[in-house]
N, C-alpha and C positions, 0 to 999 in steps of 0.2 A: 504493500500500500504506500510505500515511499515513492514519491513521484520522480525524484531525481536518481539516476543510476549511480552506483558506487564507482570510485576510481578503479579502473581495471587492474587487477592483480594485487591491490593493496588493502582493500577494505572488505571485511567479512559481512555477509548479508545479515548477520544477527547483531549488528552493532549500530549505534547512533552516535557517532563520535562527537558531533557538535553539541548535542544535548549533554553528553558526558562532560565536555569541556565547560559548558555553562554551569553545570552543577558545581564544578570546582571554583569558578568565578564567584558564584553566589556564596559558597562557603567562606571564601576569603573576605567577602564583604561582611559576612556575619562576624568574623573575628574582629575586623576593624570597628564594626558597630559596637561590639561589646567593650572594646577598649575605650571608645568615646562615651560609652554609657556610664562611665564613672564620673562624668562631669555633670554639673547642674543643667547645662544646655548641651544636648547631644548633637554634635555637628553632623553625624551620619544618622539622621533621625529615623529613616524608614528602613533600616537594615533588617529589621525583623520580618519584613515582607519576603525576604529570601526563603523563609520557611514555607510560605504559601506557594512559592515557586517549586520548592522541593516536593510538596504534596502534588502539584500538577504534573511534574515530571514523573512522579511515582505512578500516577494513574495512567499516563501515556505509555510508559515503559512496561507496566504490568500487562496491558493489553498486547503490546508488541511482543513481549517475551512469552506470554502464557496462553493467550486466547486460542491458539491453534494446537495446544498440547492436551486439551482436556479429554480427547478421545483415548489417550493412552496414559494419562496421569491422574492419580487419585488425589483427593483432598489431603490425605495424609502425606503423600509425596510432595505436594505443593508446600505444605507447612514446613516440612523438613528443609526444603530448598530455601524458604524465606528465613528460617531460623539460622541456617548456615550463613546466609548472606548478611543478616542484620545483627544476630545476637553476640557473636564474639566481641564486637566493639562495644556493645552494651556492658558486658562484663568488664572489659578493659577500662571503659569510662568510669565504672564504679570503683575499680581498683585505684585508678589515678586520683579519684576524688578522696579516697582514704589517704593516699600518699601526701597530697598537698593540703589536707584539711587543717592540721594544727599550725601550719605555716601561715595560714590566713588569719590567725588570732589577732584582733585589733579592736580599736574603738568602733569600727564599722561593723564588726562581728563580735560583740562582747560575749556571746554565749559559747563561742568556739572553744576557748580555753577551759571552760567549765564542763565540757562534754566528756562523760566517761568513755573510755576506749571500747567497752562492751557495747554501749549504745551506738557508737560509731560503726562498729562491725555489723551490728544488726541493721543499721541503715544501709550499709553497703550490700548486705544480702538482699534487702528489699529492692534496692536499685538494680542489682544484677538480675533479679527476677522481673524487673520492670513494674514493680508494685509501688505506687505512689506512697510517700510517707504520710502518716496521719499528722494532724495538727500538733499532737503531743510530742512528735519527733521532729519538729521544725528546728533543726540543729543550728541554723544561722539566724533565725528570727526574721527571715525575709518572706515567709509564706510560700516558698517553693515546694512543688510536689516532689522534686528530687534535689534535696539540699546539698548532695555531694557533687552533683553535676547537672546544673539547671536545665540545659538544652535537651536532656533526655525526655522531657515532657512530650516533645514532638514525636519521639519513637513510640510512646504510649498510644498516640492517635494514629501513627502509621500502622501499628499492629491492628488496631481496630479497623482501619480501611482495608488491610489485607484480609482480615476475617470476612468483612463484608463482601469483598471481591470473590473469595472462594465459595461462599454460600449463596450469594444473591446477585451481585452486580454483573458477574460474567454471563449470567443467564438473561440479562435485560436486552431488549431490542434497541436498535439505534434510536428509534423514535422515543422510547421510554427514557433512555439516557439523556436525550436532548431536553425532554420535558423536565426531568429531575435537575439537570444542570441549570436550567432557567429558574426553577423554583428555588434552588439553594442559592443562586445568585441573588435573588430577591431577599431571601432570609439573611444572607451574609451582609448585604447592603443595609438592611434594617438594623442588624446587630451593631454594625460599625457606626452608622449615622446616629443611632439612638444612644450610644455610649457617652458617658460624661466627657471623655477625653477625645471622642471622635477618632478612634483608632481600632485596628485589628489586633493589637497586642494583648491577646488573652489566650488562655489555655494552659499557662505554665503554673497555675495554682490549682490545688486539688480541692476546689470548692464548687458548689452548685452552679453559680453563674459562669465560672471559668470552664466548667465541664460542658455545659450545653452550648456555650458560645464556641468552645474549642471544637465541638462536633460540627457546628456550622462551618467553622474555619477549615476543617479538613475535608468535609464532604463536597463542598463546591469545587475546589481545585482538583480533588482526586477524580470525581465523577466527570468533570469537564475534560481532564486529561484522557480518561478512557473514551469519552465521547469523541474527542478529536482524533484519536487513533482509529476508532471504528468508522468515522466519517470518511477516511481515506483521502483527504485533501491536505496538501502541504504547500508551502511556499518556497520556491527555489530562489536563492540569492547568491551571487558571487561575493566572496569575502564575508560570508554570513557570520562567522565566528567573531569577526571584528565588530560588525554593526550590532549584533545582538548583545555582545559583551558591553559595548558602549551604552546601549539602552539600559542594561541593568546598572551600570556604573553611574548613570545619570539619575535614574528613577529611584533607586534604593538609598543612596546617600543624601537624597534631597532633604534639606531642613524642613521642619514642621511648616505646614502651609496654613496661612490665615491667622487671625488674632485668637488669643485664648478665649475670648468671650464668644467666639463663633466656632466651636469645635467641629461642626458639621462640614466646614470648608476643608479641613484636613481629612475628615472622613470621606468626603467626596473624592479627594485626590487618591486616597488608598483604594476606594472602590474602582476607580478608573484603572489603576495599576493592576489590581488583582483580576478584575472581570474582563478587561479589554487588552491591556498591554501584554500580560503574561501569556495568554493563549496565542497571541500573534508571535511572540518570541518562540514558543514551543513549536508552532507550525513551521517557522523559518528554520529552526534548528533541526527538525525532523526531515525537512525537505532538501536540505543542503549538505554539502560535504566539504571537508578541508581540500584546498587546492594544491597543497604541497605535502610531501612526506613529513616534513618538520611539523607542520600544522596538525597532521594526524597524530603524531607522537605526543605533541603538547596537549591535545585534547584527551588522549588516553591517560596521560600522567595526571592532569587536573581531575579527571573523573575518578581515578583510583585514590587520589589524595583527599578528595572532598569529604567522604564519610569519616575517615579517621580524624581529619582536621576538625570537623564539626564536634566530635565527641572527646577530643583531648584538650581543646583550648580553654574551656571554662574553668577547670580546676586551677590552671595557671592564672587566669584572670582574677580568681578570688584572692590570691596572694597579692596581686597588683592592686586591687581595690583596697585591701587592708593597708598596704604601704602608703597609698595616696592619703588614706584617712589619718594615719598616724603622723606622717611626715609633712603633709601639705606642701609639697615641693613647688617651686616656681616653674613656669613653663619651660625655662631654659634647661631644667633637669627632667621635667615630666616628659617632654617630647622624646629625647633619646632613650629613656627607659621604656616608654610606650613602644618605640620601634624595636627595642630589644625583646620586649614581650611578644610582639608580633612575630619576629623572626624565630623566637624560641618555640612558639606554637607550631610554626611551619616545620621546624627541625624535628620536634617531638612527634608530630603527625607522620612525617616521612619515616622515621625510625620505627614507629609502631606499624605503619603500613607495610614496610619492607620486611621486618623481622618477626612480626607477631601476627597481625591480622591476616595477611595474604597466606603465609604458610599454614596457619590454623585452618582457614577456610578451605584450602586445597586438601588438607587431610580429611576434614569433615565431609567434604563433597562426596567422598566415596560412599558414605552412608545415606546420602540423599538422592541417589539415583533410583 
């Protein structure tokens, strides 16, 4: 269903290299967003919309990778494949959360130094099982569902979407998927525009409002991604990786839009990004190919790095936030340290990808066939 042909002799039919590369670009934006999130005014204000992009990519790739396999693949086999793909990094992310936890003790996280080691380990077990921590185990006092590694909340919803695909979504007709996509677009727009802050930044707390809003946040992009794949229409563009990356690099770091007294203005901006721009980027990424061998390899590398980067960076950021709170450094010191944190996240992500995640998944893949 991909309209543009692959480069002869170089690209496999079962890969979407530009979408892989864009996943890496979005992950790198998330890391930068969380670094700036330490300040009162977040200069990369809409970086959290990268998560909505991840959900849409997931829906598209899910259909691309699995829709034609169900004649020979059981639901059990599907879940084995998904566990092998996703869960090693969930466990690694929880372990890293333990390793960096006490280093983040600070005025910003006053409860960290008082946390018993046994409770820390129990929280790590919950995280490794992707079970959100109850309010009584809010180890940092920030209300996170996963206090050792905050971004793991999106994996909780990713698993829900995967379960939905295995049991229901894969059986839906194109018409039904289109209707559901439109319905959830309306629900998501309502949720964003009616929120006090006019934002889609919800789902990361394990509370009633965050849970149902988080469901709306995952179901629109996931179902839309699946619908776009089933639609069979793509957009072919030369230098697509450059133009789509620029689109993300402009839209996601955009400062907050509109005055604080009119939060719906910012909400409208986010609705336009999620509901209109992200589907277009997915269609361009799916319908285009890298034009050079180097571009192909760069997309592959970014795609492989994206998931480890997403799940290793935040434990390091906790330490950075604590340092900022205690030291209150001037910008002349803050900037080079922030750059060092960013580079450290990339290095740790590469090491984990190269020596842990990839080898582990290769071994486990034998049991998922």
